[in-house]
C-alpha positions in Angstrom: -60.8 72.6 -50.6 -64.0 70.7 -50.4 -66.4 72.0 -53.1 -69.3 71.7 -50.7 -67.6 74.1 -48.3 -67.1 76.7 -51.0 -70.8 77.6 -51.1 -70.7 79.1 -47.7 -68.2 81.8 -48.9 -70.1 83.0 -51.8 -73.4 85.0 -51.8 -76.6 83.3 -52.7 -77.9 84.1 -56.2 -81.4 85.4 -56.3 -84.1 85.7 -53.7 -87.3 83.7 -54.0 -90.3 86.0 -53.8 -93.5 84.5 -52.5 -96.8 85.9 -53.8 -98.6 84.6 -50.7 -96.2 85.6 -47.9 -94.2 88.8 -47.1 -90.7 88.9 -48.5 -88.1 90.6 -46.2 -84.5 90.3 -47.1 -81.4 91.0 -45.0 -78.6 92.4 -47.1 -74.9 93.1 -46.3 -72.8 95.1 -48.7 -69.0 95.5 -48.2 -66.7 98.1 -49.5 -64.0 97.1 -52.0 -60.9 95.9 -50.1 -62.7 96.7 -46.8 -61.9 100.4 -47.1 -63.4 102.3 -44.2 -65.4 105.2 -45.8 -69.1 104.2 -45.2 -70.0 105.6 -41.8 -70.1 109.3 -42.7 -73.0 111.8 -43.3 -72.2 112.5 -46.9 -72.1 108.7 -47.7 -75.4 108.2 -45.9 -77.1 111.0 -47.9 -75.7 109.5 -51.1 -77.0 106.0 -50.2 -80.4 107.4 -49.4 -80.5 109.3 -52.7 -79.6 106.2 -54.6 -82.2 104.1 -52.8 -84.9 106.7 -53.5 -84.1 106.4 -57.2 -84.0 102.6 -57.1 -87.6 102.3 -56.2 -88.1 98.6 -57.3 -87.3 97.6 -53.7 -88.2 99.3 -50.4 -85.5 99.7 -47.8 -86.5 99.4 -44.1 -84.0 99.5 -41.3 -80.2 100.0 -42.0 -76.9 100.3 -40.2 -73.8 101.8 -41.8 -70.5 100.5 -40.4 -67.1 101.9 -41.4 -66.5 99.3 -44.1 -69.9 97.7 -44.8 -73.6 98.3 -44.7 -76.5 96.2 -43.4 -80.1 96.8 -44.4 -83.5 95.1 -44.7 -85.6 95.4 -47.8 -88.6 94.0 -49.6 -89.8 94.2 -53.2 -92.3 96.9 -54.1 -94.1 94.5 -56.4 -93.7 90.7 -56.2 -93.2 90.4 -60.0 -90.8 93.3 -60.1 -87.0 93.7 -60.5 -84.9 90.8 -59.1 -82.8 91.7 -56.0 -79.5 91.3 -57.8 -80.4 93.7 -60.6 -81.7 96.2 -58.0 -78.5 96.0 -56.1 -76.5 96.6 -59.2 -78.7 99.6 -60.1 -78.4 101.4 -56.7 -74.7 100.7 -56.3 -74.1 102.2 -59.8 -76.3 105.1 -59.0 -74.5 105.7 -55.7 -71.2 105.8 -57.6 -72.5 108.3 -60.1 -74.0 110.6 -57.4 -70.9 110.4 -55.2 -68.4 111.1 -57.9 -65.7 109.9 -55.6 -63.4 107.2 -57.2 -62.2 106.0 -53.7 -65.8 104.9 -52.8 -66.2 101.5 -54.4 -68.4 98.6 -53.3 -67.5 94.9 -53.7 -69.4 93.7 -56.8 -71.3 91.0 -54.9 -73.3 91.1 -51.7 -74.7 88.7 -49.1 -78.5 88.3 -48.8 -80.8 86.2 -46.6 -84.5 86.1 -47.0 -86.2 85.9 -43.6 -88.1 82.7 -43.1 -91.4 82.5 -41.4 -89.9 81.4 -38.1 -87.5 84.3 -38.1 -88.3 87.7 -36.7 -87.5 91.0 -38.4 -87.3 92.6 -35.0 -84.9 89.9 -33.6 -82.6 90.2 -36.7 -82.7 94.0 -36.3 -81.7 93.8 -32.7 -78.7 91.7 -33.7 -77.7 94.1 -36.5 -78.1 97.3 -34.5 -75.7 95.9 -31.9 -72.9 95.7 -34.5 -71.3 99.1 -33.6 -71.3 98.0 -29.9 -69.7 94.6 -30.7 -67.1 96.5 -32.8 -66.2 98.8 -29.9 -67.4 101.9 -31.8 -70.0 103.0 -29.2 -71.1 101.8 -25.7 -74.8 101.8 -26.5 -76.4 101.0 -29.9 -78.6 104.1 -29.6 -75.4 106.2 -29.7 -74.4 105.1 -33.2 -75.5 107.9 -35.6 -75.4 105.9 -38.8 -78.6 103.8 -38.5 -82.2 104.4 -39.2 -85.4 103.3 -40.8 -86.7 104.6 -44.1 -89.9 102.5 -44.5 -91.6 100.2 -42.1 -91.5 96.6 -43.4 -94.4 94.6 -42.3 -94.0 90.9 -41.6 
């Protein structure tokens, strides 16, 4: 295996937060072993509880899929908690609240900071179509496991 190819398979470490520009990050979190337990009401409510407690970052739009979760977030304060530490906190809090040993996240996640030439709305339109592409619904609006907690302003 070429070592240069290896970086594409591992999540980036850390998100650079600009003090002069908005920081919106697109995050994907996968379940351990791709177990299919995420797209359920009790899971959604548990995730929302964990995010409310993990207030260092603000969550915008999200989509729960059967074995993973997509969401957009931004730091509450530019000099606040790094994304990786916040991710660890809310996933740990989720596990504590859920008290279900079968619900486990992969330890890492994938994140991508939106650049100035990228549109939050365009990225959202791609993400919200995931259930359609997966054959779970015919129209994105029919998928019940999506929403927006806070408006994220670009």
